[in-house]
ROVEXMAR-236654 format. One line per 3 residues: number of its first residue (from 1); for each residue z, y, x of C-alpha. Coordinates in Angstrom, 1 decimal, always signed. Layout:
N
NUM> Z,Y,X | ...
This chain:
518
1> -15.5,-27.9,-29.6 | -18.6,-27.0,-31.6 | -20.7,-23.9,-31.4
4> -19.1,-22.6,-34.6 | -15.6,-22.6,-33.2 | -14.1,-19.5,-31.6
7> -13.9,-19.6,-27.8 | -10.4,-20.2,-26.5 | -8.4,-17.5,-24.8
10> -6.7,-20.0,-22.6 | -7.7,-23.4,-21.3 | -4.7,-25.5,-20.4
13> -5.6,-28.5,-18.3 | -3.1,-31.4,-18.7 | -0.9,-32.4,-21.7
16> +2.1,-33.6,-19.7 | +5.7,-32.3,-19.6 | +4.7,-28.8,-18.6
19> +1.3,-28.5,-20.2 | +2.5,-29.6,-23.6 | +5.3,-27.0,-23.6
22> +3.1,-24.3,-22.3 | +0.2,-24.9,-24.8 | +2.6,-25.1,-27.7
25> +4.4,-21.9,-26.8 | +1.1,-20.0,-26.3 | -0.1,-21.2,-29.7
28> +3.1,-20.1,-31.3 | +2.7,-16.7,-29.7 | -0.7,-16.2,-31.2
31> -3.0,-17.3,-28.4 | -6.0,-19.5,-29.0 | -5.7,-22.6,-26.7
34> -7.9,-25.4,-25.7 | -5.8,-28.2,-24.3 | -7.7,-30.7,-22.1
37> -6.2,-34.1,-21.4 | -7.9,-36.7,-19.1 | -6.2,-39.5,-21.1
40> -6.5,-40.4,-24.7 | -5.7,-38.1,-27.6 | -3.7,-40.0,-30.3
43> -1.2,-39.3,-33.0 | +2.4,-39.7,-31.7 | +3.0,-42.4,-34.3
46> +0.5,-44.7,-32.5 | +2.5,-44.9,-29.2 | +3.3,-48.5,-28.4
49> +6.8,-49.4,-29.2 | +7.3,-50.7,-25.7 | +7.0,-47.2,-24.4
52> +9.5,-46.0,-26.9 | +12.0,-48.5,-25.6 | +15.1,-47.4,-23.6
55> +13.9,-49.5,-20.7 | +10.5,-49.1,-18.9 | +10.5,-52.8,-18.1
58> +9.6,-53.4,-21.8 | +6.2,-51.6,-21.2 | +5.7,-53.3,-17.8
61> +5.7,-56.7,-19.5 | +3.8,-55.6,-22.7 | +0.1,-56.4,-22.6
64> -1.8,-53.1,-22.8 | +1.1,-51.0,-21.7 | -0.7,-50.1,-18.6
67> -3.3,-48.0,-20.4 | -0.9,-45.0,-20.2 | -0.8,-45.2,-16.3
70> -3.4,-44.1,-13.9 | -5.0,-47.0,-12.1 | -5.6,-47.0,-8.3
73> -3.1,-44.1,-7.9 | -1.7,-45.2,-4.6 | +0.7,-43.6,-2.1
76> +2.3,-44.4,+1.2 | +6.0,-43.6,+0.9 | +6.8,-43.5,+4.7
79> +4.6,-43.4,+7.7 | +5.1,-47.1,+8.3 | +4.5,-48.3,+4.8
82> +1.1,-49.4,+3.3 | +0.0,-47.5,+0.1 | +1.1,-49.0,-3.2
85> +0.9,-48.0,-6.9 | +2.5,-44.6,-7.7 | +3.3,-44.2,-11.4
88> +1.6,-41.2,-13.2 | +1.3,-41.0,-17.0 | -2.1,-40.6,-18.7
91> -2.6,-39.4,-22.3 | -0.8,-36.8,-24.5 | +2.7,-36.3,-23.1
94> +1.6,-37.4,-19.6 | +4.5,-38.8,-17.5 | +7.0,-37.9,-20.2
97> +5.7,-41.0,-22.0 | +6.3,-43.4,-19.0 | +9.3,-41.9,-17.2
100> +12.9,-43.1,-17.4 | +13.7,-40.7,-20.2 | +16.3,-38.9,-18.0
103> +17.0,-35.4,-19.1 | +19.0,-34.2,-16.1 | +18.7,-30.5,-15.0
106> +18.5,-29.4,-11.4 | +21.8,-27.9,-10.2 | +21.9,-24.1,-10.4
109> +21.8,-23.9,-6.6 | +18.2,-25.0,-6.7 | +17.1,-22.0,-8.7
112> +19.1,-19.6,-6.5 | +17.5,-21.2,-3.5 | +14.0,-20.7,-5.0
115> +14.7,-17.1,-5.7 | +16.0,-16.6,-2.2 | +12.7,-18.1,-1.0
118> +10.7,-15.4,-2.7 | +10.4,-16.9,-6.3 | +11.6,-13.7,-8.0
121> +12.6,-14.3,-11.6 | +13.7,-17.9,-11.0 | +17.4,-17.4,-10.2
124> +19.9,-19.5,-12.0 | +20.9,-16.7,-14.3 | +17.3,-16.0,-15.2
127> +16.3,-19.6,-16.0 | +19.5,-20.9,-17.7 | +18.5,-19.3,-21.0
130> +15.2,-21.2,-21.0 | +16.9,-24.5,-20.1 | +19.3,-23.9,-23.0
133> +16.5,-23.0,-25.4 | +14.4,-26.1,-24.7 | +17.2,-28.6,-25.4
136> +19.1,-29.9,-28.4 | +22.1,-31.4,-26.7 | +24.0,-33.6,-29.1
139> +27.3,-33.6,-27.3 | +27.4,-30.1,-25.6 | +25.0,-28.0,-27.5
142> +27.7,-25.5,-28.5 | +28.9,-25.1,-24.9 | +27.9,-22.2,-22.6
145> +24.6,-22.7,-20.8 | +23.6,-25.3,-23.3 | +21.4,-25.3,-26.5
148> +21.5,-27.1,-29.8 | +18.2,-26.2,-31.4 | +15.5,-26.8,-28.9
151> +12.6,-29.3,-29.0 | +13.9,-31.8,-26.4 | +16.8,-33.9,-27.8
154> +19.5,-34.7,-25.2 | +22.3,-37.3,-25.6 | +24.4,-39.7,-23.5
157> +24.9,-43.3,-24.4 | +28.6,-44.0,-25.0 | +30.3,-45.9,-22.2
160> +30.9,-48.9,-24.5 | +27.1,-49.2,-24.8 | +26.5,-49.1,-21.0
163> +25.2,-52.0,-19.1 | +27.2,-54.1,-16.6 | +25.9,-52.3,-13.5
166> +26.6,-48.9,-15.1 | +30.3,-49.9,-15.7 | +30.7,-51.5,-12.3
169> +29.3,-48.4,-10.4 | +31.5,-46.1,-12.5 | +34.7,-48.1,-11.9
172> +34.0,-48.5,-8.2 | +33.2,-44.9,-7.7 | +36.3,-43.7,-9.6
175> +38.5,-46.1,-7.6 | +37.0,-44.6,-4.4 | +38.1,-41.1,-5.5
178> +34.9,-39.7,-7.0 | +35.6,-37.3,-9.8 | +34.5,-37.9,-13.4
181> +32.0,-35.3,-14.7 | +31.2,-35.9,-18.3 | +28.3,-33.4,-18.4
184> +26.1,-33.5,-15.3 | +24.0,-30.7,-16.7 | +27.0,-28.2,-16.7
187> +26.7,-25.7,-13.9 | +28.8,-26.9,-10.9 | +29.2,-30.5,-12.2
190> +29.7,-33.1,-9.4 | +30.8,-36.7,-9.4 | +30.3,-39.7,-11.7
193> +28.4,-38.9,-14.9 | +26.6,-40.4,-17.9 | +22.9,-39.8,-17.6
196> +21.6,-37.5,-20.3 | +18.5,-39.0,-21.9 | +15.7,-37.6,-24.1
199> +15.7,-40.0,-27.0 | +16.8,-40.3,-30.6 | +18.3,-43.5,-32.0
202> +17.4,-45.3,-28.8 | +13.7,-44.3,-29.0 | +11.9,-42.1,-26.5
205> +11.0,-38.5,-27.5 | +8.1,-37.4,-25.2 | +6.7,-33.9,-24.9
208> +3.8,-35.1,-27.1 | +6.4,-35.7,-29.8 | +8.4,-32.6,-29.2
211> +5.7,-30.0,-28.7 | +2.2,-31.1,-29.6 | +2.5,-33.3,-32.7
214> +4.2,-30.6,-34.8 | +1.1,-28.4,-34.1 | -1.6,-31.0,-34.7
217> -4.2,-29.3,-36.9 | -3.0,-25.8,-36.1 | -5.9,-23.3,-36.2
220> -5.2,-21.9,-32.7 | -4.9,-25.3,-31.0 | -7.7,-27.6,-30.0
223> -6.9,-30.8,-28.2 | -9.6,-32.8,-26.4 | -8.7,-36.2,-25.0
226> -10.7,-38.1,-22.4 | -11.7,-34.7,-20.9 | -11.4,-35.3,-17.2
229> -11.7,-31.9,-15.3 | -13.7,-31.8,-12.2 | -13.1,-28.2,-11.1
232> -12.4,-24.7,-12.1 | -15.5,-22.5,-12.7 | -15.3,-19.4,-10.6
235> -17.4,-16.2,-10.8 | -16.8,-13.4,-8.2 | -13.3,-14.6,-7.5
238> -12.3,-15.1,-11.1 | -11.7,-18.3,-13.2 | -14.0,-18.3,-16.2
241> -13.5,-21.9,-17.3 | -13.7,-25.5,-16.2 | -16.3,-28.1,-15.5
244> -15.7,-31.6,-16.8 | -16.5,-34.7,-14.9 | -19.6,-35.2,-17.1
247> -20.9,-31.8,-16.2 | -19.9,-30.0,-19.4 | -18.7,-26.4,-18.8
250> -16.0,-24.9,-21.0 | -15.3,-21.2,-20.8 | -12.2,-19.1,-21.5
253> -10.5,-15.9,-20.6 | -8.1,-17.7,-18.3 | -7.2,-21.2,-17.1
256> -3.8,-22.8,-16.5 | -3.6,-26.0,-14.5 | -0.8,-28.3,-15.7
259> -2.3,-31.6,-14.5 | +0.7,-32.5,-12.4 | +1.6,-32.6,-8.7
262> -1.3,-34.8,-7.7 | -4.1,-34.0,-10.2 | -3.7,-30.2,-10.1
265> -4.1,-29.9,-6.3 | -7.1,-32.2,-6.5 | -8.8,-29.9,-9.1
268> -8.0,-26.9,-6.9 | -9.5,-28.5,-3.8 | -12.7,-29.5,-5.6
271> -12.9,-25.9,-6.8 | -12.9,-24.6,-3.2 | -9.2,-23.6,-3.2
274> -7.3,-25.4,-0.4 | -7.0,-25.7,+3.3 | -10.3,-24.6,+4.9
277> -10.5,-27.5,+7.4 | -10.2,-30.1,+4.6 | -12.7,-28.2,+2.4
280> -15.1,-28.2,+5.3 | -14.7,-32.0,+5.7 | -15.6,-32.4,+2.1
283> -18.5,-30.0,+2.3 | -16.9,-27.7,-0.3 | -17.4,-23.9,+0.0
286> -14.1,-22.1,+0.6 | -13.2,-19.8,-2.2 | -9.6,-19.4,-1.1
289> -8.0,-20.8,+2.1 | -4.6,-21.9,+0.8 | -2.2,-24.7,+1.7
292> -3.0,-26.8,-1.4 | -1.8,-30.4,-1.0 | +0.7,-29.5,+1.7
295> +4.4,-29.9,+1.2 | +4.3,-33.1,-1.0 | +7.8,-34.4,-1.7
298> +9.7,-37.1,-3.6 | +13.3,-38.5,-3.4 | +13.5,-41.5,-0.9
301> +15.8,-44.2,-2.2 | +17.4,-47.3,-0.8 | +18.5,-50.2,-3.0
304> +21.0,-53.0,-2.9 | +20.2,-55.8,-5.4 | +22.8,-57.1,-7.7
307> +22.2,-60.8,-8.7 | +23.8,-60.6,-12.1 | +25.5,-63.4,-14.0
310> +23.8,-64.4,-17.2 | +26.5,-62.6,-19.3 | +25.9,-59.4,-17.3
313> +22.1,-59.5,-17.4 | +20.3,-56.8,-19.3 | +17.5,-57.6,-21.8
316> +14.1,-55.9,-21.4 | +14.8,-53.5,-24.2 | +18.4,-52.6,-23.1
319> +18.8,-49.2,-21.4 | +18.0,-49.6,-17.7 | +20.4,-46.9,-16.4
322> +23.2,-44.8,-17.8 | +25.4,-43.9,-14.8 | +24.8,-41.6,-11.8
325> +26.8,-40.1,-9.1 | +25.8,-36.7,-7.8 | +27.7,-35.7,-4.6
328> +27.6,-33.6,-1.4 | +27.1,-35.4,+1.9 | +28.7,-32.7,+4.0
331> +26.0,-33.3,+6.6 | +23.9,-30.2,+5.6 | +24.8,-26.9,+4.1
334> +23.3,-28.1,+0.8 | +25.7,-29.2,-2.0 | +24.8,-32.0,-4.4
337> +22.3,-33.3,-1.8 | +22.8,-37.0,-2.6 | +22.7,-39.2,-5.7
340> +23.7,-42.8,-6.5 | +22.4,-44.6,-9.6 | +23.0,-47.8,-11.5
343> +20.1,-50.0,-12.5 | +21.0,-52.6,-15.1 | +17.5,-53.9,-14.7
346> +15.6,-52.9,-11.7 | +12.3,-51.7,-12.9 | +11.4,-50.2,-9.5
349> +11.8,-53.5,-7.7 | +10.2,-55.5,-10.5 | +7.1,-53.3,-11.1
352> +4.9,-55.6,-9.1 | +6.6,-58.9,-9.9 | +7.5,-61.0,-12.9
355> +10.8,-59.9,-14.5 | +13.6,-62.3,-13.8 | +17.1,-62.8,-15.0
358> +19.8,-61.1,-13.1 | +17.7,-58.5,-11.4 | +20.1,-55.6,-11.3
361> +20.6,-53.0,-8.5 | +22.3,-49.9,-7.3 | +20.5,-47.2,-5.4
364> +21.2,-44.2,-3.3 | +18.7,-41.4,-2.8 | +18.4,-38.2,-0.8
367> +18.6,-35.5,-3.5 | +17.7,-32.5,-1.4 | +14.9,-33.6,+0.9
370> +13.3,-31.9,+3.9 | +10.5,-34.3,+4.9 | +7.1,-33.3,+3.6
373> +3.8,-35.1,+3.2 | +0.2,-34.4,+2.3 | -2.3,-34.9,-0.4
376> -6.0,-35.2,+0.6 | -9.1,-36.0,-1.3 | -11.0,-39.1,-0.4
379> -14.2,-37.5,-1.7 | -15.4,-35.1,-4.4 | -15.7,-37.5,-7.3
382> -13.1,-36.4,-9.9 | -12.8,-40.1,-10.9 | -11.3,-41.1,-7.6
385> -7.6,-40.7,-6.9 | -6.4,-38.7,-3.9 | -4.8,-40.1,-0.8
388> -1.0,-39.5,-1.0 | +1.2,-39.6,+2.1 | +4.7,-38.7,+1.3
391> +6.0,-39.0,+4.9 | +9.5,-39.8,+3.5 | +12.3,-39.9,+6.0
394> +10.3,-38.2,+8.7 | +12.9,-35.5,+9.0 | +16.1,-36.7,+10.8
397> +18.3,-34.9,+8.2 | +16.9,-37.2,+5.5 | +17.1,-40.5,+7.2
400> +20.5,-39.7,+8.6 | +21.9,-39.0,+5.2 | +20.3,-42.0,+3.6
403> +21.8,-44.2,+6.3 | +25.3,-42.9,+5.6 | +24.6,-43.1,+1.8
406> +23.6,-46.7,+2.1 | +26.8,-47.5,+4.0 | +28.9,-45.8,+1.3
409> +27.0,-47.7,-1.4 | +27.7,-50.9,+0.4 | +31.4,-50.2,+0.3
412> +31.2,-49.5,-3.4 | +29.6,-52.9,-4.2 | +32.5,-54.6,-2.4
415> +34.7,-53.4,-5.3 | +36.0,-56.2,-7.6 | +34.1,-54.5,-10.5
418> +30.9,-55.8,-8.9 | +32.4,-59.2,-8.1 | +32.9,-59.8,-11.8
421> +29.2,-59.4,-12.6 | +27.6,-60.9,-9.5 | +26.2,-64.4,-9.5
424> +26.8,-66.1,-6.2 | +27.0,-64.3,-2.8 | +25.9,-60.7,-3.1
427> +25.2,-60.3,+0.6 | +23.3,-63.6,+0.8 | +21.0,-62.1,-1.8
430> +20.7,-58.9,+0.3 | +20.5,-60.5,+3.8 | +18.1,-57.9,+5.2
433> +20.3,-55.0,+4.0 | +23.4,-56.6,+5.5 | +21.6,-57.2,+8.8
436> +20.5,-53.6,+9.0 | +24.0,-52.3,+8.2 | +25.6,-54.6,+10.8
439> +23.0,-53.8,+13.5 | +22.4,-50.7,+15.6 | +21.8,-47.3,+14.0
442> +18.2,-47.3,+15.2 | +17.7,-50.6,+13.4 | +19.1,-49.2,+10.2
445> +16.8,-46.2,+10.3 | +13.8,-48.5,+11.0 | +14.9,-50.7,+8.0
448> +15.1,-47.6,+5.7 | +11.7,-46.4,+6.8 | +10.2,-49.8,+6.1
451> +11.8,-50.3,+2.7 | +12.5,-46.9,+1.1 | +11.1,-46.5,-2.4
454> +10.3,-43.4,-4.3 | +11.7,-42.2,-7.6 | +8.3,-41.0,-9.1
457> +9.3,-37.3,-8.6 | +6.2,-35.9,-6.9 | +6.3,-32.2,-6.4
460> +5.4,-29.2,-4.2 | +1.7,-29.5,-3.5 | +1.0,-26.0,-4.8
463> +4.1,-24.3,-3.8 | +5.4,-21.1,-5.5 | +6.9,-18.3,-3.4
466> +6.5,-15.0,-1.7 | +2.7,-14.2,-1.7 | +3.1,-13.2,+2.0
469> +4.5,-16.6,+3.1 | +2.2,-19.1,+4.8 | +3.3,-21.9,+2.5
472> +2.6,-20.2,-0.8 | -0.2,-21.2,-3.2 | +1.0,-19.4,-6.3
475> +3.1,-16.3,-6.9 | +6.3,-16.4,-9.0 | +4.2,-16.0,-12.1
478> +2.1,-19.0,-11.3 | -1.0,-17.0,-10.3 | -3.1,-18.7,-7.7
481> -3.4,-16.3,-4.7 | -6.7,-14.6,-4.4 | -8.1,-15.9,-7.7
484> -7.9,-13.9,-10.9 | -7.4,-15.6,-14.2 | -6.1,-18.9,-12.7
487> -2.5,-20.1,-12.9 | -0.6,-23.3,-12.1 | +2.3,-24.5,-14.3
490> +3.7,-27.9,-13.4 | +5.8,-29.7,-10.8 | +3.3,-28.9,-8.1
493> +4.7,-25.3,-7.9 | +8.3,-26.3,-7.1 | +9.2,-25.0,-3.6
496> +11.0,-28.3,-3.0 | +11.7,-31.3,-5.1 | +14.7,-30.4,-7.3
499> +18.1,-32.1,-6.9 | +17.4,-34.0,-10.1 | +14.7,-35.9,-11.9
502> +11.8,-33.6,-12.5 | +11.1,-34.0,-16.2 | +13.3,-31.1,-17.5
505> +12.4,-28.8,-14.6 | +8.7,-29.4,-15.4 | +9.2,-28.5,-19.1
508> +11.1,-25.4,-17.9 | +8.0,-24.3,-15.9 | +5.8,-24.6,-18.9
511> +8.3,-22.7,-21.1 | +9.0,-19.9,-18.7 | +5.4,-19.3,-17.6
514> +4.2,-19.4,-21.2 | +6.7,-16.7,-22.0 | +5.3,-14.6,-19.2
517> +1.7,-15.2,-20.2 | +2.5,-14.5,-23.9
């Protein structure tokens, strides 16, 4: 900004899945917006082709691909695991540029549970119109609860284009009696489904593409890249702007934090909004004693590797997953609380190693989780990453269901459909898994806690809910309790991690809260 430019009405911090949608909708409603992004601002046409690819492995092996990921962003998944890299996107589009391109909605039960927890205005009936409006579903856009004209394209790869592991998991699950659900985004859908993805002609469409690029140059939108926010500027209990890491202060009538489930709580804590004991440890004056950084969640997943034959091996630019199975364990009152997935090429297992032929996998994860972790700052320098402890599988309900889910997955890979694509002895290649399954239950649980991986679905560090509840950080309109002019609109506000990948739910938050702000 220069001194001649009008001051923004709203500063939006973070240009990811939620921030891009929120900023764009505010601009279209006539609000003057300054959008700040810690990563680089660049035209969408300059995104590296490897990140457009259907498979994130292509970017992992592409020199320079890492520039869109935060460095030193580490997390411990369970209490017994050492911290390791946790993927978060950096630059316009945020994590929508580096995720798996999966456009799956949370089941409607999630939203009704949120509403019952005090998130008024977030019931299934109230959010479904927004979910429909944000999508352009190429197969089901004319169906009830769907949309055909929104900014996010949604389609499903035809089964003849699926990878070998996709087809094997589908065939094994159907043979085991799982129902076929062609549209996993339809209310009530359960069973074996094609994954919906947000791409066109096999190329990623990020929120940068969908929301920001069409508004580039708009009179009401100013985008600043490489603008790392240190903290919110507060005067007499009101947000009046933000301070950047270099000390520059930018002022506006209101501030909306959309920096994601790890950066947003970090900004709040540096602003004096967080748990009083933690603020005291950091030497930060308490502006609002709120449980910021508490309640951190992700989906814990267990994997079985599939050593694929050469004919069944996916290439680095083939779609890495097309098939999922959403089902109910029957072990808790929650429906759709578990998920199985095919991985034609196992990007999760290969993230820290050289890609190799035949590295397929299937996974099972706890879709409705109860274990909660914490986010804490290591210091007050905004350039340092927070300490993330997900504490996965701490709650017995989670580890018990994952143990049963892994046993069920092990039965599925015994199906002849997997035998046809497996090179050598599948269980010889998975000796630790087999030993854990054949041993005592306590040993299986210990194995899961030692090896569980995340799904990069961090949420719930600034939980939304009833303002009177002890766990609440923001009210159902995203307003930070006790601070005027400050809101949060990203995955950090989810009361719990949705029973789905978090991308579409994050876009929904941006869309819905923009409508309320406008």
